[in-house]
N, C-alpha and C positions, 0 to 999 in steps of 0.2 A: 691248543689255540694260542695264537700270537696276538698280543694287545699293544705292543710297543716295540720300538726299534732303537738299538744302541749301535751307533756307527763308530768304527775306527776312523781315522782321518787320513794320514799319509798313505797314499797308494790306494785308498778306497774312495775318498771324496776329492782330495787334492792330488794331482799327478805330480807329486813333489819328489819322489825318491830319486829319479834320474837327475833332476836339477840339483838337489842337495848333494848327491854323491859326486856330481861333476865339479861342483864348487870345492868339495873336500879333496878330490883328486888333484885339482889345481893347487890347492893350498899345500898339500903334502909334497907335491912335486917341487914346489918353490923352496922347500926345506932341503932339497938335495936327494930326495927319494922319488924318482920318476914313478908315477902311479897312473894307470889307466882307469877309465870308468869302471870296467869290469873288476879290476883289482880292488877298487874302493868298495864295490858291492861285496866281494869275497872276504875282504879283511875287516871291514868296519860296520857293515850294515847290521842294525839291530843292537849295536853297542851303545852304551852311555858315553858321554863326553870324556869322563875320566878314563874309561877303558880304551877309548880311541887314542888318547894322549899316550897312555902306557904302551899300546901296541906300536905307535909311531916311534917312540923313544927306544923301544927294544930293537926295532928294525934299523934305526939310525945309529944306535950305540951311544947315544948322548941325550942330554936333556934339551928340550925345546923351550921357546919363550913362554913364560907364564901367562902371556896375553893371547896365546894361540887360540884358545877356546872362545874368548870374547871377540877376537878379531874375525874368526871364522863365522860366528853367529851373526855379526854385523854384515858381513859380505853376503851370507846366505839369505838373510832377511831382505837385503837390498835387491838381490836377484829375484826373490819371490815377488816382491812388489811389482816388478816390471815384467816378469816372464812366467809366473806360475799360472797353470791352467787346471781346470777340473778334470777328473777322470771322466771319460766320455759316458754320458747318460746319468751321471750322479745327480745333477741339479734337477733334472726332470723327475727322477725317482723321488727325491726328497720332497719336492713340491706336491707330487701326486699323493704322497702318504703323510702330508703335513697335519692331517686331522688326527693322527695317532700320536700318543706320547712318544717323544724321541729326544735323543741327545747325542753328543759326541763324547767318547771315552778314549783318550789318546795317550800315548807315551810322550808326546811332545810337550814342550813348555807352553804355558799360557800365552807368553809373548809370541811365540812362533804360530800358535793356533790363531791368535787374533789377527796377525798380519796375513796369514794364509786365507782365512775366511773372508777378509776384506778383498783380497786379490781375486778370489773366485766368486765374489758377490753373493756370499751366503751368510753374512753376519746376522742379518735380520731373521733369517730362517731358523736360527737356533737361539738367538738372544743370550740369556745367561745359562743356557743348558749345554755348556761346553766345559768338560772336565779333563784335567790333566792328571797323569799318574803322580805328579808332584804333590797331589793332595792326599795321597794314601801312603802307608808305610812301605808297601812292596809293589814293584811294577810287574808287568806281564813277564812270565807266564802265570803269576799268582792272580787270583780272582779279584783282588781288592778293588781295582778301579771299576770293574763292571758291577760289583755289588754296591759300591758307593753310588754309581750312576743310576742303577735301578731304584735305589732308595730315593734319590733326588727327584725322579720322575714318577714316583709313587706306584711302582709295579713290583710284584713278586718276581724273582728271577725266572721262574718257569714260564712266565708269559712274555719274556723278552726275546727278540731276535737280534743276534749280534752279526754284523757284517765285518769280516776281517780278511786281511790279505797276507798275514804272517803266521807261521807255525806257532810262535809264542802267543800271539793273540787268540788263535784258535784254542790253544790249551787253556788260556785264562778264561775264555768264555765258557768252555765246557766245565772247568773247575767251579765256575759260579753257578752251574746248573741251568744254563741257558741253551736255547736253540742257536746253533752257530752255522753260518754258511761261509765258505771260502769264496773270495772274489779274485779272479785273475784278469782284471781289466786294465791295470795300470801299465805304463810304458816300461816299468822296471821288470816286468814278469819275464822270466827266462824259462827255457825248456826244463821240464821236471818240477816246476813249482807246484802245479796242481797235485802231483803225487806227494810232495812234502806236506801240503795242507791236509791231505787225506791221512798220511802217516801220523800227523798231529792229532787226528781224531775227527776231522770234518767229514761228515757223511755226504754233504752236498757241496759241490764246488762248481762255480759258474764262471763263464768268460765275459758275461755282459750284465749290466744292470737290468736289462729287459728280462733276462732269465731269473734274476733275483725277484723281480716284480711278479712274475708268474708263480714262483714258489710261494711268495707271501700271500698272494691273492687266494690261493687254495687253502690257506691256513688261518684266515681271519674269521 
């Protein structure tokens, strides 16, 4: 029986992955390393900022500006404010199940989450129930952020539904002992992604929020 919902954010609620990686591709290209959107996905998606910088420097064979990460963050947030949209169906789902305990548990920083939630007009829907992996010792695929989030909304892990779009997020939710569904509704989804989510352990993978709703309704 499911009593509450823990949402991942990027690629689940906010359709941010394409926009963020486009900005990154443009920034890396400006350093003299021509990079397409797909190459940005392949090389950097899922990596932390320090890992991205290391990968860029290894490809370039030189150090880059120490302000690269801060500059990239500023440009990304500016683009989010003007261009970010929700994943289709996310807001309707969130509002339909607003009576259940719920929260966001994301690998993104609190600053990025705050800007993004404002851009997709969901700040009030979650209030202070927005949690970043910066709050815990280990990020996904470790279960820390999901266990932290469940505690904050007052639910035992086994009563939580996690909605994730990444293999590491699926692994983290399962490691926390939660029911996990994979969602392939974001614009960043490429062929084979559903299979990668299943390989990570997701028994249920859906293409739309409507399907997630049908799954949840049968388990309340």
